[in-house]
C-alpha positions as CSV (number, residue, x, y, z in Angstrom):
1,M,94.8,90.8,167.9
2,P,94.0,94.5,167.1
3,I,94.6,95.5,170.7
4,S,98.0,94.0,170.7
5,L,98.9,95.5,167.4
6,L,97.7,98.9,168.7
7,A,99.8,98.5,171.8
8,W,102.9,97.6,169.7
9,L,102.3,100.6,167.5
10,A,101.9,102.9,170.5
11,Q,105.2,101.7,171.9
12,K,107.2,101.8,168.7
13,Y,105.7,104.6,166.6
14,H,108.7,106.9,167.0
15,N,111.1,104.3,165.6
16,L,108.9,103.2,162.7
17,E,108.9,104.2,159.1
18,P,105.6,106.0,158.1
19,V,104.7,103.2,155.6
20,L,104.8,100.6,158.4
21,V,102.6,102.9,160.6
22,I,100.0,103.2,157.8
23,V,100.0,99.5,157.1
24,S,99.6,98.7,160.8
25,V,96.7,101.1,161.2
26,F,95.1,99.6,158.1
27,A,95.6,96.1,159.5
28,V,93.9,97.1,162.7
29,F,91.0,98.6,160.8
30,A,90.6,95.6,158.5
31,I,90.7,93.0,161.3
32,T,88.2,95.0,163.3
33,I,85.8,95.2,160.4
34,G,86.3,91.5,159.7
35,I,85.4,90.6,163.2
36,Y,82.3,92.9,163.1
37,F,80.9,91.2,160.0
38,L,81.8,87.7,161.2
39,N,79.9,88.5,164.4
40,K,76.9,89.6,162.5
41,R,76.9,86.4,160.4
42,V,77.1,84.2,163.5
43,F,74.2,86.0,165.1
44,K,72.1,85.5,162.0
45,C,72.9,81.8,162.0
46,L,72.0,81.6,165.7
47,D,68.7,83.3,165.0
48,R,67.9,80.7,162.3
49,I,68.8,77.9,164.7
50,E,66.5,79.4,167.4
51,E,63.6,79.4,165.0
52,L,63.9,75.6,164.5
């Protein structure tokens, strides 16, 4: 998802309003951070399952 949003932003940035660019960049950042923390949580769960 963040990759496609970045690609869209790269293609359309010259036609966009500055607010939309800022919101898009924030969305990419938020999605990336969310995926990172979800990944950490899944690995912790997998480690607990391995210990069983």
